[in-house]
MITOR-821294 format. One record per residue (C-alpha): x, y, z. Coordinates in steps of 0.1 Angstrom, whole numbers. Layout:
N
  east north    up
     X     Y     Z
...
! end
This chain:
666
  east north    up
  -226   291   738
  -257   306   718
  -277   290   694
  -293   304   664
  -320   281   650
  -336   313   638
  -318   343   638
  -344   375   636
  -331   404   608
  -309   429   632
  -314   463   613
  -284   473   597
  -269   510   585
  -277   518   552
  -235   515   543
  -232   482   558
  -264   468   545
  -248   480   512
  -217   464   519
  -234   429   526
  -252   432   493
  -219   437   476
  -206   404   496
  -235   383   488
  -233   394   448
  -196   386   447
  -203   354   463
  -227   340   439
  -204   355   409
  -180   331   423
  -203   304   431
  -213   305   392
  -181   310   383
  -168   275   401
  -127   268   404
  -107   256   431
  -122   250   465
   -91   269   481
   -96   299   461
  -133   304   465
  -127   301   506
   -97   319   504
  -120   351   487
  -149   343   507
  -132   345   540
  -110   374   532
  -145   392   522
  -161   380   550
  -135   394   575
  -134   426   556
  -169   432   554
  -177   423   594
  -138   438   605
  -133   405   625
  -100   397   638
   -98   370   614
  -114   339   599
  -108   305   591
  -129   275   572
  -126   242   588
  -129   204   578
  -132   175   601
  -102   150   597
  -115   126   626
  -142   127   650
  -127   150   677
  -101   165   653
  -105   197   629
   -78   210   599
   -81   246   587
   -84   248   549
   -80   284   543
   -75   310   576
   -72   350   573
   -40   368   580
    -9   345   583
   -28   311   577
   -34   303   613
   -66   313   636
   -58   335   662
   -74   314   690
   -65   280   675
   -28   267   686
   -24   256   650
   -33   244   615
   -53   218   632
   -73   226   665
   -84   198   693
   -95   207   731
  -121   235   737
  -121   248   704
  -126   215   688
  -156   209   710
  -169   243   698
  -169   231   664
  -183   196   667
  -215   215   686
  -214   236   649
  -209   205   629
  -236   185   650
  -262   208   649
  -262   220   612
  -267   253   623
  -246   288   630
  -236   290   664
  -216   317   686
  -195   315   715
  -189   347   739
  -154   349   754
  -150   325   782
  -184   304   771
  -184   267   784
  -207   238   779
  -212   210   799
  -179   194   795
  -159   225   803
  -149   257   783
  -156   259   749
  -139   291   739
  -107   299   759
   -99   329   737
  -107   364   741
  -127   366   708
  -164   363   700
  -164   332   679
  -193   328   650
  -192   295   634
  -217   284   604
  -216   251   590
  -214   250   548
  -243   218   549
  -241   194   518
  -260   164   516
  -272   166   551
  -238   167   565
  -215   195   575
  -187   194   547
  -169   226   559
  -173   253   590
  -169   289   581
  -153   307   615
  -151   341   622
  -134   358   655
  -146   393   666
  -134   416   690
  -150   411   726
  -164   446   727
  -190   435   700
  -225   432   713
  -245   399   713
  -269   417   687
  -242   425   664
  -227   388   668
  -260   376   656
  -261   404   628
  -230   385   616
  -245   351   623
  -273   359   597
  -247   369   573
  -224   339   577
  -257   316   573
  -264   332   539
  -230   332   527
  -226   292   538
  -259   284   518
  -241   302   490
  -210   278   498
  -235   245   498
  -245   257   463
  -209   258   452
  -203   228   462
  -236   212   448
  -225   227   414
  -189   212   422
  -204   181   426
  -227   185   394
  -196   195   376
  -175   164   388
  -206   139   380
  -211   154   344
  -172   147   340
  -177   118   352
  -205   106   331
  -183   120   301
  -151    98   311
  -176    67   316
  -193    70   280
  -157    75   266
  -150    45   284
  -180    29   275
  -168    34   236
  -130    28   240
  -141    -8   255
  -166   -13   226
  -138    -2   200
  -112   -28   213
  -136   -53   221
  -148   -52   182
  -118   -61   162
  -103   -98   163
   -72   -94   144
   -39   -82   161
   -31   -54   138
   -63   -38   143
   -65   -47   179
   -33   -26   184
   -44     0   164
   -75     8   183
   -60     4   217
   -36    30   215
   -57    56   195
   -87    48   218
   -64    49   247
   -48    82   238
   -77   101   235
   -93    84   268
   -60    91   292
   -55   126   273
   -19   112   266
     6   126   243
    16    91   225
     7    54   233
    27    28   220
    19    -9   223
    40   -36   221
    34   -71   216
    51  -100   221
    64  -120   183
    86  -149   179
    97  -144   214
   103  -106   215
    83   -75   220
    77   -56   189
    61   -25   186
    26   -31   168
    13     0   168
    17    39   176
    -9    65   183
   -18    87   155
     6    71   129
    -7    45   103
    30    33    96
    62    38   112
    98    24   105
   103    -6   130
   140     5   126
   143    39   141
   162    44   172
   132    55   193
   110    23   181
   139     1   189
   145    19   222
   109    16   234
   110   -23   223
   142   -23   248
   123    -6   273
    91   -28   269
   115   -61   274
   130   -49   304
    91   -41   319
    80   -75   307
   111   -93   321
   104   -77   357
    64   -80   351
    62   -48   371
    45   -13   359
    71    13   356
    59    49   362
    84    77   354
    79   115   357
   101   143   362
   109   148   401
    94   118   411
   110    85   427
   138    70   411
   128    36   389
   141     4   398
   180    -4   392
   172   -27   363
   150    -1   344
   169    31   350
   196    30   321
   169    18   294
   144    49   308
   174    74   311
   180    64   275
   150    66   259
   141    98   277
   171   112   263
   161   104   230
   127   113   230
   123   140   259
    90   128   275
    84   145   308
    64   113   319
    58    78   312
    40    48   322
    48    13   312
    22   -15   318
    27   -51   313
    -5   -68   300
    -5  -102   311
   -33  -128   321
   -32  -140   358
   -22  -176   359
   -43  -198   373
   -36  -213   412
    -4  -232   413
     7  -224   375
    39  -205   367
    33  -169   357
    22  -167   321
    46  -139   301
    30  -108   294
    15  -104   260
    26   -68   256
    34   -35   271
    15    -4   268
    36    29   270
    16    60   278
    41    91   271
    36   132   279
    57   154   268
    40   182   295
    44   186   330
    15   164   346
    -4   183   374
    -3   145   393
    32   139   382
    21   109   362
   -12    95   345
   -45    90   358
   -40    58   382
   -76    45   380
   -82    56   340
   -49    36   334
   -58     6   350
   -90     4   333
   -74     8   300
   -48   -15   310
   -74   -43   320
   -92   -42   290
   -66   -36   267
   -52   -67   279
   -81   -88   275
   -85   -73   238
   -44   -81   231
   -44  -117   247
   -83  -125   228
   -62  -112   198
   -30  -130   200
   -49  -162   206
   -70  -156   175
   -39  -150   156
   -26  -185   165
   -56  -204   149
   -46  -223   118
   -56  -207    86
   -77  -184   106
   -84  -159    76
   -99  -191    58
  -121  -198    85
  -131  -164    91
  -142  -155    56
  -161  -191    55
  -179  -182    89
  -193  -149    76
  -207  -167    44
  -220  -196    65
  -244  -172    84
  -281  -183    79
  -293  -155    61
  -260  -151    37
  -258  -186    32
  -292  -184    15
  -282  -151    -5
  -246  -171   -12
  -268  -201   -26
  -287  -180   -50
  -261  -158   -57
  -236  -193   -66
  -268  -204   -90
  -257  -184  -118
  -221  -193  -110
  -225  -228  -110
  -243  -227  -138
  -215  -205  -157
  -193  -232  -148
  -211  -259  -160
  -217  -242  -196
  -177  -238  -193
  -173  -274  -191
  -200  -291  -211
  -212  -268  -236
  -186  -278  -270
  -174  -248  -289
  -154  -246  -321
  -119  -247  -312
   -96  -223  -337
   -58  -217  -338
   -52  -178  -346
   -22  -173  -368
    -8  -144  -389
     4  -144  -423
     5  -129  -459
   -19  -136  -490
     3  -141  -520
     1  -153  -556
     7  -188  -558
    27  -187  -589
    58  -159  -581
    93  -154  -591
   119  -136  -576
   146  -123  -601
   183  -118  -581
   216  -105  -603
   234  -131  -623
   268  -117  -612
   283   -82  -599
   276   -53  -620
   256   -23  -631
   218   -19  -641
   222     2  -675
   186     2  -686
   152   -10  -669
   124   -17  -695
    97   -25  -666
    84    -8  -638
    61   -17  -610
    27   -33  -620
    38   -34  -658
    21   -67  -672
    51   -88  -688
    48  -121  -707
    76  -149  -705
   106  -142  -720
   100  -105  -722
   133   -82  -713
   130   -65  -680
   165   -52  -671
   199   -48  -688
   230   -50  -667
   266   -41  -675
   297   -60  -658
   329   -44  -667
   350   -75  -656
   326   -97  -677
   332   -75  -709
   371   -74  -697
   374  -112  -698
   356  -117  -729
   378   -88  -748
   405  -106  -735
   395  -143  -745
   386  -130  -779
   420  -114  -784
   431  -149  -770
   415  -168  -794
   428  -144  -822
   463  -151  -812
   455  -189  -810
   443  -189  -846
   470  -168  -860
   493  -191  -845
   477  -220  -855
   478  -212  -891
   515  -204  -890
   523  -238  -880
   504  -253  -906
   516  -233  -934
   553  -245  -920
   544  -280  -918
   527  -282  -951
   556  -266  -968
   585  -289  -953
   600  -319  -970
   617  -340  -941
   648  -353  -956
   672  -356  -925
   665  -368  -891
   664  -329  -877
   641  -321  -903
   618  -352  -895
   620  -340  -855
   610  -304  -869
   582  -318  -886
   570  -338  -856
   577  -312  -831
   552  -287  -855
   525  -317  -855
   525  -315  -820
   522  -281  -819
   495  -280  -841
   475  -300  -818
   480  -285  -786
   470  -252  -805
   439  -268  -814
   428  -282  -782
   440  -250  -766
   417  -231  -796
   387  -254  -785
   392  -244  -747
   393  -209  -757
   359  -212  -776
   342  -231  -747
   352  -203  -724
   338  -180  -749
   305  -199  -751
   304  -195  -710
   310  -160  -715
   286  -151  -742
   260  -170  -717
   269  -147  -689
   269  -118  -712
   234  -131  -723
   222  -136  -691
   228   -99  -685
   197   -96  -705
   173  -101  -677
   141  -115  -688
   107  -126  -673
   108  -163  -662
    68  -162  -662
    41  -140  -672
    27  -119  -650
    32   -85  -631
    59   -67  -619
    53   -64  -578
    87   -44  -566
    79   -11  -561
    96    19  -576
   124     1  -597
   138    31  -615
   148    48  -582
   164    14  -563
   180     1  -597
   184    25  -622
   220    28  -630
   231    15  -595
   255   -12  -590
   244   -46  -578
   259   -78  -563
   255  -112  -576
   228  -130  -558
   210   -95  -548
   171   -95  -552
   161   -75  -581
   126   -74  -585
    95   -98  -580
    73  -111  -610
    41  -131  -602
     7  -142  -618
   -16  -121  -600
   -48  -134  -620
   -38  -172  -615
   -44  -191  -581
   -35  -173  -547
   -22  -191  -514
   -19  -179  -478
    15  -183  -462
     7  -182  -425
    32  -189  -394
    16  -213  -369
    31  -206  -334
    50  -236  -320
    29  -240  -289
    -3  -241  -311
     8  -264  -337
     3  -297  -319
   -35  -288  -320
   -32  -285  -355
   -15  -319  -360
   -40  -336  -338
   -67  -323  -359
   -53  -334  -390
   -43  -367  -377
   -81  -367  -361
   -98  -362  -396
   -74  -374  -421
   -82  -344  -443
   -75  -307  -449
   -85  -284  -420
  -110  -256  -429
   -96  -221  -423
  -113  -186  -423
   -94  -157  -426
   -96  -118  -430
   -73   -93  -446
   -57   -67  -425
   -71   -43  -456
  -106   -51  -453
  -116   -69  -420
  -153   -66  -424
  -154   -93  -447
  -140  -132  -441
  -132  -160  -465
  -126  -197  -464
   -99  -217  -472
   -80  -252  -468
   -49  -260  -450
   -28  -274  -477
     6  -280  -461
    25  -280  -431
    63  -277  -426
    80  -302  -407
   103  -280  -386
   103  -248  -364
   117  -218  -375
   122  -183  -359
   100  -157  -377
   108  -120  -381
    97  -116  -348
   120  -138  -334
    95  -164  -323
    93  -201  -333
    67  -211  -355
    60  -232  -382
    50  -223  -419
    22  -234  -435
     2  -231  -466
   -34  -224  -472
   -54  -231  -505
   -77  -203  -508
  -105  -192  -535
   -90  -167  -558
  -125  -158  -572
  -140  -150  -537
  -118  -123  -529
  -125   -96  -552
   -97   -70  -540
   -62   -90  -535
   -29   -71  -528
     2   -90  -524
    18   -93  -497
   -15   -83  -478
   -18   -93  -439
   -39  -120  -429
   -55  -132  -398
   -65  -167  -400
   -85  -190  -378
   -75  -229  -385
  -105  -252  -374
   -92  -279  -347
  -124  -297  -343
  -146  -287  -309
  -135  -286  -275
  -151  -274  -243
  -163  -236  -240
  -142  -232  -207
  -111  -248  -229
  -118  -223  -262
  -117  -195  -239
   -91  -203  -214
   -66  -228  -231
   -39  -206  -228
   -43  -197  -192
   -47  -236  -190
   -17  -245  -208
     5  -218  -187
    -3  -234  -156
     3  -271  -169
    37  -255  -179
    41  -239  -145
    36  -271  -128
    56  -289  -156
    26  -316  -156
! end
């Protein structure tokens, strides 16, 4: 065996030198590109064997102190000088010398050390360690034909040394990438811990755990089922703000979570993996058939029970799913353990937090009772307290609002005395009329017919009466029959007189009705009804039908208002307390800019339905006519009845207060 602590450069032919430079450049490109270790050493070894025209080569790694395992080998994958993929015996001692010295070594055919042969093969062996962090992590070895000289072996040893230094750089770069990846993962893991431990309420914790776990585990979907009312219910699914709890996949994952929680053991399933427990196989197969996942892990989240205590049922189950084939057959075990450990703590804390009675109220109070916030709250509460005190202690005028109409106090409505037809109108809208002035003339065919018939009947009766009188005056009753006839005629005369008197009374009544068809104004004033000609002229009317309205618009005016039944109590209480007419302020809808004053004069003793089909009480308000320059009969009015003084809060909020009282029935 030959040591090469410092090998002098051996002159190489120019073509060979170019090949060595190309080989070094190629390996440097591989080092910069990175990749898998086995692929890197396969290319490096193939290039070395080709460049040096070696019999073969291998890359070894130490399994134990005296046993080495081949990682990559040229040709058929087994070195020609080794018995198999794992070497022991003399060849292993040669590799031990290389690994122990951390220097390139060569061994001629039949070379030996103090313990015996170290190269039992017929080839020159040249081996160089790949030194990384002071340890020979790999050994690159080539076998040359025995006819090569020792100087040539030295040249190949120098080439191997250069290439192994590049391989060490490959390991350093791989370790750097590994450390960077690990650092990045731990940064994400720290963010995961911070995110899941920040909220307290269960929905936010579940939503954060699923979404952050999906990002940290590089999974396709993460579902969290939490125990509610004795059963596990899906609380959150990654990537979804809301879901249908009755959906088939949700129902199946809840069944699977119940089974996993029952056995309190993790479930890991992936295609081609080991069979799951018999009690879980049916639930897993049904869920996989429905969702087509390629791998899943269901981990129960349970706290460890104290010594001697029964096991604590899991708070929930975390289900991690993937729809693509995983390289390792399932999720990363270390990452999954980390996620589940912190998810278990967060979920357990959130469940205990949810069990606190009135937790939302205490949370709100706690947030307001912080020292700085308490001071700000006190400062902000001062205006609020002042407003509340003003609402309670500051008095204000309490008024009841109602609606009504402004009308003349003297007003008459004229109705049709009987069925008939309006023959002629003698007044129209807005005309001034005097008391007894003719307004309209009606004609009734039935009345005229009855009057004509009655006149004819009176005439006939008069003639019959005259005939009876003439016959009775010329009679000289001598015989009994003549005396009987005389008595009969006398009785007939009396009957006809009585009948004629009745007919004349009927004629007087008919004359009165005929006279009533001459419709006259009962008062002096103005006609208020609009468009009489179009609505009444030559039109049939029914008895009792309103024909027109006449009002004294120059006299006194009043307000007719409707007080809502829920407000009448305030008005009655105010009248009883004051013992006088209540002041009223009002404005007309035709001129809302000006307000007027009046006095509540009358209040009805009955509540009736108003035109809006709501119960109300009619009231009459006396007003100063001269104070209202423009009066329009029937104009809408909004009035406010003064009912005394109450607290400002009651004046503003009495409707809400009465509504609450009615709701509470107090």
